[in-house]
N, C-alpha and C positions, 0 to 999 in steps of 0.2 A: 504494499499499500504506500500510498504518497507519503514521505516524512514529512511530521508536522514539528516545525522548529518553534523555539520558544517565543520569540519576537523579530520576525525577519523584516527585511524592508518590504514595504508597500508603496509602489509609485502611483501616483496621480494619472499618469497618462500624457502629461504635458511637459514633463520633463525635457524629452528629447528635442521637441520644438526649441525650447528656450536655451538647451545647450547649443543647437546648430545656430541661432542667432549668435551667441557668445564666439563660436568659430568663425562666422562670417565677420565678425568685428575685429577678431584678431586679439581681443582683449582676454586672454587667457588667465593671465597672472601677471602682479599680484592682484590688481584692482579693476574696477570696471563698474557700469552702470546697475548691473544686478547685485554687488555689494551693498550700495546705497539702497537699491528697492528691498533688499530683504530684510535691511536694518529698519526701513519705514514700515514693511509690514509686520514685524515684532511690534514696534512702537504702537502701530495702530491697533494691534490687536490686544495687547497687555494695557494699554493707557499710561505707556511710561514716556517720560520725555527723551531719554537718552539711551542708544543702543550700538554697539559696536559688535561688529562680526568677527569672529576669530576662529583659530584652527580646531580648538575643542572647548568643552567645557573646565577643564582642568586648568588651560590656561588662563580663562576667565577669571576662575578664583585667583590664581597665581597674580594675575595684574591687580584684581581687587586689593590683596593684602599689601602689595607693593605700593600702591597710591596711597592706602590708609597709612603709609609709615610703619609696618609691620618690621622690624628688625631681628637682628640675632639676640636670643635670649628674652624675648617679649613671649608672653603667654597668648594661646589663642584657643577659646573655647570651640568645642565641635561636637556634633551629634556622634556617638559610638558605634551606631547600628547604620551603618552606610557603607558605601564602597570607597576603596583607596583613592582614588582621585578627587574626592571631596577635600582628604586632608593632607594628601602628599605635598600639595603647594605650602602648606606650614613649615615644613622640612626645606624646601628651597630656600626660604628666607631665614633659615636657620633658627627660627621660633620653637616654640615648646607646646605641644598640643596637650590640651586637657580634655578629657572625653567625658560626655555627660550621657547618662543612660536614658532608655525610653519610658513611656508611661502607658498606659491602655490602648493608646492610639498607635503604639508602635514606634511613633517618631519622639523625639527630644521631648523629655519632661519639663515644663517650666517650674514645676514643685522643686525637681531636685536642682535644676538650675539655681532656683533661688536659695535653697539650703546651702548650697555650695558656696555662693557668692557670700553669704551673711558669714561663714565660717573662714572665708578665705582673708589672710592675713599677710599677704604677700604683694607684689607689684599687680596691679589690677589688669585683668586680659584686656588686650586692645580690641580685639573683635570676637564675635561669636560666627562660627559657619554651622547654619542649621539645614538639614536635608530633609525635603519633602518626600517620604520614602515610597517608591512603587507608585509613583502620583497620586498620594493622598496628602492632602494639607497637613502640616503640623499646627499646633495650637500657637500660630505666628503671632496673632495679635497680643496674646498674654506674654510670649518670649519677647515681642519688640517693647513692650511697657517696662519689663525687666532690665533689657538693655539699656534703655533710655535713663531709666533712674540710676544706673552705673556708669552711664557715658561709656558704653562699649557698643562699637559698631558692629552692624548685623548686616551678614553675608546669607543670602537664601540660595543655597543649592537646590535648584529648580530643574536640574538636569532631567529628571524623570517625571516632572509634573506639568510640563507645557500644557496649558488648557484646563488646569485646576483651577478652583478658586475658592475663598472663603467671603462669605456675603458677596458682593458685586465687585470685588477686588481679585485681579488674578495673582496667582502664585508667582514669585519673584519681584513683587513691587512693594512689598512691606517694609522692606529694609532699606540699609544705604546702597546694598547693590543687591542686583539677583543674576543667577548665570542660569543658561540652558544649552542642552548637549544636543546635538544632531548626529550622533554616533548611529552605526546601523541598524541598532537594536531598539531605537528610541521611537516615539508614538510620530515624529516627523524627523526625516532623514536627509542629510545632503552627502552621506557615506561618510563623513568624518567633520566636526567642525563644533561652534559653539557660539553663544552671545554673552556679552556682558550689558546688562541694563541697569541704570542708576538715576538718582534723583540730582545728582551734582553733575551740571554740564563741564565744570572745570576737571573735576577728577575724571570723567571719562575721556575728555581730550588728553588729559595725561594719559591714561592708559593707552590711547591710541598711539600717541607719540612713542611710547614704550613698546608698542606691539610692532612698528616699524623699526626696530635697531635704534630708537632714540636718536634719529637722524637730525641735527639743526637745520635752520633754514638757510642754508647755503646751497650754490650749485655742486660744489665738491660736497665730499662726505664729511662732515664735521660732527664731532661726538663729544659731549662734556660728562655723558654717564652712559652706562651702557642699558641697552633694551634687549629684545627678542624678535624672533622671527614667527610672529603669532597670528598675523592676518589671515583673512579666509580669501580664497581664489574666486575669482569672477564666474569660474566653471561651477564649482559647489554652491555659490550664491543663487545662481540661476535655478538649481535644483530645490534650493530652499524657497524661492517665490512660487513655485510650482506646488510643493508641497504645502505651503500655507493656505492654498486655495482650497483644500480638502481638510484641513485641519479639526474643523468641528464635525466633520463626519467620522473622521478616526477617533475622536474622543466618544462618540456616541456609539460606535462600534465595538469599543473595548468595553463600554459600560453593559453594552449589551452581553458580550461574552461573558463578564462576569456575572450577569444577573443569571445566565443560562446554567452556569456552574453552581451559583448559590442555590439554584431550583432542585439542581440534579443533587447535591452534596451537602445541605444545609443539615441534614439530619445526622452526619457522621464526622464532619470536620467543622472547624470554626473559620471566619473569615477576616482579614484586616478589615477594621472598621472604618469608618467615614464619619469625622467628626461632626457635630451639630453645627447646621450653618455652611456647610462647605460641600462642594463638589468636585471628587477626585477625577483624576482621567482614567483610572484603573490601569495604567500603563501594564501592569502585570496583575493576575489574580494570584492571589497568594494565600494559602490556607495554613490552618496548624491542626495538628493531629491530638486529638484529645486522650489516646492512651499512649503508652510508649509505643513507639513504631520505628522499625529499621527503616529509616528514611533512604539509605543507600539500596536497598531492596526493592522499593518502590521505583526509585530512579533507574535501577537495572531493567526491572519488568518494562517500564515505559521504553527504554533504550532499543531492549528486544523487539518493541512493537512499532519502531520509528519514530518514537515520541521523545523529543527533548524536553527535560525538565531539569531543575536546578534547585539547591538547598538555598535558605535565605543567608542574607550577607553575614559572614563571621564578625561579630563585632572587633571595632579597631583596637580595644583595649586588650582583646585575646590574639592581637596579632603578635608574632615574635618582633616584628619591627618597632613595636611600640612597648615592649616589655618593661621598661624603664620610665614610660610615661604616666602622667598623672591620670587617675580615673576616679569619676563618683558615680558609682551604678549599685544597683541593689538586685541584679540578677535577671532583671525583665529581658534584656536583649538576648544573653546568654541562653535563655530558655527558649526565647524565639529560635534562635539559630538550630538548637538540637531538635526543635518538633516542628519546625516551618518547611514549605515547599513553595516554588514557584511552577504554576502551572502555563502551558502553551495559551498564549495570548493575542498573536497576530491578528491584525484587523483583516488579512484574507482568508481567516479561518470561517469555515461553514458551521452551522449550529449541529450538522451531523458530526462534523470532527469534535466539537466541543463534547456532545453526548459520547462519542467513542472513548476520549480521554476519561471522561466520567465514569463509565461503566467499567474500565479497565480498573480505575481506583476503587471503585465498590467491590470488584471481585477481588482484589488484593486486600482490602480490608475486611472482608469477611471471612 
């Protein structure tokens, strides 16, 4: 049977036409009209004032930290239940991560964040990187209020949550900065790429300057500080413009897939919750087993049936890389990692395929 991937790319059908226009213009890289068009489409969709197209979401986080002035030995708070790309840029700046655990939403706990800061007696962290996990909104309004009271800059890692919202406000627009990823497995893809959005035009312009090797305004190459080769190409941006045209459809399809899984499996597993007042994009449908279950046995069974699945993120505070880092945890993310699974959720899936995955899981759990 046809292999079912976890979250494969899904093209709109207009990408090749726009790529052809890019090739006709010969503005392949580094920039061109579609970079600006893609930035504008993100600004219009999220209702943010400033956007910068980059080569990855990780680059966007790195630039956010750099323009915020995070330096060696500064502290940066972060979600522990996340992907390495969320927190590796802290190390790029030779700063020190502090990992905060999750609550019942699976996302960073405002309660634990506040408790930690009330006890903390060293240099105040400069920033917090909070992940909106698997496309579901964190309690970002509460988290933003805590950051404001302690004068901590807030960076939203919305790599997985483009199209999600809390109230009428889009993911990525609550903090000082938000970042999006357009990696091949995301709800919108340019094959690889990212976007930095932010409230401060001055800081976004600074990030733009740094993203193109920090070249001063001379005809020759003049440099007073070092930068990076982080900008997005015109080719990839044209793919992004086409993808933005179907973003709302993709969100609704992922939510339909989640709902079908929920109807099929709600009696035997638990699902990642959606916090009150929010609408997630359900990038991946994720489940928790109620009893002690051999997750690798389930994954192997799926694999034998041509179905891709994956454990939930291993918490950062459990990673060997961060063995000596500070963390404030209560076991929530560790339990989620031990007992959770990501199910195939690509928007090209049929409901028959969702039912097939569900039936195999029922069979295994019986």
